[in-house]
GUVODREN-749859 format. One line per field, with one value per atom (N, C-alpha, C): residue number from 1; atom name; residue in one letter; x negated, y negated, z negated. Coordinates in Angstrom, 2 decimals. Last residue first. Layout:
N
k NUM,...
a CA,...
r A,...
X X,...
Y Y,...
Z Z,...
***
This chain:
93
k 93,93,93,92,92,92,91,91,91,90,90,90,89,89,89,88,88,88,87,87,87,86,86,86,85,85,85,84,84,84,83,83,83,82,82,82,81,81,81,80,80,80,79,79,79,78,78,78,77,77,77,76,76,76,75,75,75,74,74,74,73,73,73,72,72,72,71,71,71,70,70,70,69,69,69,68,68,68,67,67,67,66,66,66,65,65,65,64,64,64,63,63,63,62,62,62,61,61,61,60,60,60,59,59,59,58,58,58,57,57,57,56,56,56,55,55,55,54,54,54,53,53,53,52,52,52,51,51,51,50,50,50,49,49,49,48,48,48,47,47,47,46,46,46,45,45,45,44,44,44,43,43,43,42,42,42,41,41,41,40,40,40,39,39,39,38,38,38,37,37,37,36,36,36,35,35,35,34,34,34,33,33,33,32,32,32,31,31,31,30,30,30,29,29,29,28,28,28,27,27,27,26,26,26,25,25,25,24,24,24,23,23,23,22,22,22,21,21,21,20,20,20,19,19,19,18,18,18,17,17,17,16,16,16,15,15,15,14,14,14,13,13,13,12,12,12,11,11,11,10,10,10,9,9,9,8,8,8,7,7,7,6,6,6,5,5,5,4,4,4,3,3,3,2,2,2,1,1,1
a N,CA,C,N,CA,C,N,CA,C,N,CA,C,N,CA,C,N,CA,C,N,CA,C,N,CA,C,N,CA,C,N,CA,C,N,CA,C,N,CA,C,N,CA,C,N,CA,C,N,CA,C,N,CA,C,N,CA,C,N,CA,C,N,CA,C,N,CA,C,N,CA,C,N,CA,C,N,CA,C,N,CA,C,N,CA,C,N,CA,C,N,CA,C,N,CA,C,N,CA,C,N,CA,C,N,CA,C,N,CA,C,N,CA,C,N,CA,C,N,CA,C,N,CA,C,N,CA,C,N,CA,C,N,CA,C,N,CA,C,N,CA,C,N,CA,C,N,CA,C,N,CA,C,N,CA,C,N,CA,C,N,CA,C,N,CA,C,N,CA,C,N,CA,C,N,CA,C,N,CA,C,N,CA,C,N,CA,C,N,CA,C,N,CA,C,N,CA,C,N,CA,C,N,CA,C,N,CA,C,N,CA,C,N,CA,C,N,CA,C,N,CA,C,N,CA,C,N,CA,C,N,CA,C,N,CA,C,N,CA,C,N,CA,C,N,CA,C,N,CA,C,N,CA,C,N,CA,C,N,CA,C,N,CA,C,N,CA,C,N,CA,C,N,CA,C,N,CA,C,N,CA,C,N,CA,C,N,CA,C,N,CA,C,N,CA,C,N,CA,C,N,CA,C,N,CA,C,N,CA,C,N,CA,C,N,CA,C,N,CA,C,N,CA,C
r V,V,V,G,G,G,A,A,A,S,S,S,S,S,S,L,L,L,F,F,F,G,G,G,G,G,G,D,D,D,V,V,V,P,P,P,V,V,V,T,T,T,I,I,I,G,G,G,T,T,T,V,V,V,F,F,F,S,S,S,S,S,S,Q,Q,Q,S,S,S,D,D,D,D,D,D,L,L,L,L,L,L,W,W,W,N,N,N,V,V,V,C,C,C,G,G,G,L,L,L,L,L,L,D,D,D,E,E,E,A,A,A,E,E,E,G,G,G,F,F,F,R,R,R,G,G,G,M,M,M,P,P,P,T,T,T,H,H,H,S,S,S,M,M,M,V,V,V,Q,Q,Q,E,E,E,G,G,G,R,R,R,A,A,A,S,S,S,L,L,L,G,G,G,G,G,G,D,D,D,P,P,P,T,T,T,M,M,M,L,L,L,Y,Y,Y,A,A,A,R,R,R,S,S,S,R,R,R,E,E,E,N,N,N,V,V,V,M,M,M,F,F,F,G,G,G,P,P,P,A,A,A,V,V,V,A,A,A,N,N,N,V,V,V,R,R,R,V,V,V,K,K,K,A,A,A,P,P,P,A,A,A,M,M,M,Y,Y,Y,Q,Q,Q,A,A,A,F,F,F,F,F,F,M,M,M
X 14.84,15.31,16.64,14.82,14.64,15.23,13.34,14.52,14.31,9.82,10.97,12.17,7.79,8.20,9.44,7.24,7.96,8.42,5.80,7.10,7.89,3.28,4.33,5.71,1.59,1.85,2.96,1.01,2.15,2.50,-0.07,-0.84,0.12,0.53,1.12,0.20,-0.87,-1.13,-0.47,0.03,0.20,0.06,-1.83,-1.10,-0.94,-3.47,-2.03,-1.22,-6.14,-5.62,-4.10,-8.93,-7.68,-7.30,-11.40,-10.34,-8.96,-13.09,-13.26,-12.15,-13.33,-12.01,-12.07,-15.92,-14.82,-13.49,-17.63,-18.05,-16.93,-16.47,-16.33,-16.75,-14.86,-16.01,-15.80,-12.46,-13.60,-14.79,-10.83,-10.50,-11.66,-12.18,-12.06,-11.77,-11.79,-13.15,-13.14,-8.98,-9.61,-11.02,-8.72,-8.08,-8.75,-10.19,-10.53,-9.97,-8.86,-10.22,-10.58,-6.43,-6.44,-7.82,-6.91,-6.35,-6.37,-7.61,-8.69,-8.19,-5.15,-5.87,-6.96,-2.96,-3.86,-4.63,0.44,-0.89,-1.67,2.15,2.01,0.60,2.96,2.30,2.36,3.84,4.18,3.45,3.73,2.49,2.68,6.38,5.93,4.64,8.59,7.15,6.58,11.15,10.95,9.47,11.03,11.83,11.70,9.63,8.93,9.71,11.73,10.59,9.88,13.30,13.87,12.75,11.56,12.03,12.59,11.35,10.17,10.55,13.97,13.44,12.22,14.03,14.99,14.50,10.54,11.83,12.78,8.47,9.05,10.36,6.36,7.18,7.71,5.10,4.33,5.10,6.61,5.83,5.06,7.99,6.90,6.04,8.33,8.87,7.71,7.72,7.44,8.13,8.45,8.25,8.10,8.59,9.81,9.67,6.05,7.25,8.52,4.17,4.32,5.64,3.85,4.82,5.09,1.89,3.18,4.23,-0.33,0.33,1.73,0.34,-0.53,0.23,0.72,0.90,-0.15,2.28,1.03,1.33,4.01,4.20,2.90,2.01,3.25,3.37,0.62,0.56,1.95,-0.24,1.02,0.99,-2.53,-2.39,-1.12,-2.97,-2.44,-2.41,-5.01,-4.31,-3.81,-6.67,-5.69,-4.88,-9.92,-8.87,-7.96,-11.29,-10.89,-9.74,-12.08,-12.66,-12.43,-10.67,-11.79,-12.50,-8.58,-9.60,-10.84,-7.07,-7.85,-8.88,-5.39,-6.78,-7.66,-2.89,-3.48,-4.98,-2.38,-2.51,-3.23,-2.21,-3.23,-3.46,0.03,-1.27,-2.41,2.16,1.74,0.34,2.62,2.03,1.48
Y -2.75,-4.10,-3.99,-0.25,-0.77,-2.14,-0.40,-0.16,-0.83,0.50,-0.33,0.06,1.83,2.26,1.52,0.52,1.80,2.30,-1.74,-1.89,-0.58,-1.85,-1.20,-1.25,-2.88,-3.66,-3.11,-1.08,-1.97,-2.78,1.35,0.21,-0.98,4.78,3.45,2.40,7.34,6.49,5.13,10.52,9.13,8.28,13.58,12.60,11.28,15.60,15.73,14.72,15.89,15.97,16.09,15.89,15.17,15.30,16.72,17.70,17.07,14.53,15.67,16.71,12.01,12.50,13.71,11.35,10.97,11.62,12.17,12.43,12.11,11.28,12.70,12.98,8.45,8.90,10.34,7.71,8.00,8.61,7.16,8.29,8.68,4.88,6.08,7.30,3.09,3.50,4.77,2.84,3.41,3.89,1.64,2.92,3.60,-0.72,0.22,1.60,-2.03,-1.52,-0.50,-3.22,-1.86,-1.22,-5.80,-4.89,-3.43,-7.16,-6.70,-5.72,-7.99,-6.90,-6.32,-8.46,-9.00,-7.82,-8.50,-7.94,-8.71,-10.83,-10.09,-9.55,-10.36,-11.06,-10.20,-8.88,-10.29,-11.05,-6.26,-7.02,-8.50,-5.31,-5.53,-6.36,-6.30,-6.04,-6.34,-7.16,-5.71,-5.33,-9.85,-9.36,-7.85,-10.09,-10.35,-9.81,-9.60,-8.68,-8.85,-11.87,-10.53,-9.50,-13.91,-13.82,-12.44,-13.33,-13.28,-13.17,-13.87,-12.50,-12.34,-16.61,-15.74,-14.30,-17.58,-17.56,-16.69,-19.38,-18.10,-18.31,-22.05,-21.39,-20.06,-23.31,-22.36,-21.69,-24.84,-25.56,-24.62,-22.95,-23.74,-24.48,-20.04,-21.23,-22.02,-16.51,-17.81,-18.93,-14.25,-14.13,-15.48,-14.85,-14.40,-14.22,-15.88,-16.56,-16.10,-14.04,-15.32,-16.01,-11.91,-11.79,-13.11,-12.86,-12.35,-12.35,-13.62,-14.59,-14.13,-12.08,-12.34,-13.30,-10.42,-11.71,-11.84,-7.30,-8.03,-9.35,-5.07,-6.34,-7.14,-2.12,-2.80,-4.08,0.55,-0.80,-1.33,3.65,2.95,1.56,5.80,4.66,3.91,9.35,8.10,7.04,12.16,11.34,10.07,15.04,14.19,13.46,16.40,15.91,14.94,19.26,17.90,17.51,21.90,20.95,19.49,23.62,23.00,21.97,24.22,25.24,24.70,21.69,22.05,23.15,21.26,20.84,21.29,22.24,22.73,22.44,20.68,22.13,22.73,18.19,18.41,19.91,18.58,18.38,18.59,18.71,19.91,19.75,17.40,17.04,18.29
Z -2.84,-2.50,-1.80,-5.49,-4.14,-3.94,-8.73,-7.89,-6.54,-8.87,-9.24,-8.37,-7.79,-9.13,-9.62,-5.46,-5.38,-6.74,-6.50,-5.84,-5.81,-7.57,-8.36,-7.74,-5.68,-6.89,-7.76,-3.66,-3.51,-4.75,-2.27,-2.78,-2.65,-2.50,-2.37,-3.00,-0.74,-1.90,-1.68,0.07,0.48,-0.77,0.58,-0.22,0.52,1.61,1.72,0.93,-0.75,0.61,0.57,-2.68,-2.46,-0.99,-3.30,-3.49,-3.30,-3.01,-2.09,-2.20,-4.21,-3.80,-2.87,-4.95,-5.83,-5.47,-3.02,-4.40,-5.39,-0.66,-1.03,-2.46,-0.06,-0.85,-1.32,1.09,1.97,1.24,-1.09,-0.22,0.69,-2.08,-2.90,-2.02,0.06,-0.30,-1.15,-0.09,1.11,0.79,-2.63,-2.33,-1.13,-2.27,-3.33,-3.06,-0.06,0.04,-1.03,-0.44,0.10,0.04,-1.19,-2.19,-1.72,1.09,0.22,-0.84,2.10,2.76,1.86,-0.68,0.33,0.91,-1.92,-1.72,-0.67,-4.01,-2.76,-2.67,-7.51,-6.40,-5.15,-9.75,-9.59,-8.51,-10.49,-10.60,-10.27,-9.96,-11.33,-11.46,-7.77,-7.74,-9.12,-7.54,-7.62,-7.57,-7.23,-8.35,-8.54,-4.83,-6.10,-7.30,-3.00,-3.10,-4.44,-3.49,-3.66,-3.83,-2.76,-4.15,-4.45,-0.01,-0.88,-2.34,0.80,0.92,0.02,0.32,-0.36,-0.33,0.01,0.70,-0.10,-2.22,-1.82,-1.08,-0.89,-1.91,-1.39,1.21,0.40,-0.71,2.89,1.88,0.94,4.48,5.07,4.05,2.32,2.98,3.57,2.81,2.21,3.00,4.16,2.72,2.03,6.86,6.19,4.69,7.48,7.97,7.27,6.56,5.85,6.24,8.25,7.16,6.45,10.11,10.57,9.45,8.61,9.49,9.89,5.42,6.56,7.47,2.47,3.13,4.23,2.10,2.23,2.94,0.32,1.00,0.94,0.44,0.09,0.90,2.36,1.81,1.48,1.91,2.20,1.58,3.33,2.42,2.86,3.48,4.01,2.91,4.47,3.49,4.17,4.92,5.59,4.52,5.33,4.43,5.18,6.58,6.95,6.03,6.52,5.56,5.96,7.97,8.67,7.80,6.26,6.49,7.22,6.45,5.26,5.52,8.61,8.73,7.57,7.75,8.99,9.06,5.53,5.38,6.59,6.78,5.75,5.54,8.39,9.03,8.03,6.60,7.31,7.88,3.63,4.90,5.57
***
């Protein structure tokens, strides 16, 4: 990340959080059936998600809080943290 290198002398850390498949009003339509089961796409995603569930917004909080806390991550810059239940560690969809 060039921007992290550029901002480092100013003591500004630049990081990103990459959420995986999160269930919300928008994604529910293609990940789930009207009765709450998995759609074909939802089943495909689950087959590549080792943790066996979709994420929720709250799942991002631990990562974001860690990145915001200088006492825990002051030497962390230039990274993207996947919060995806292991999806990226599996073969793609």
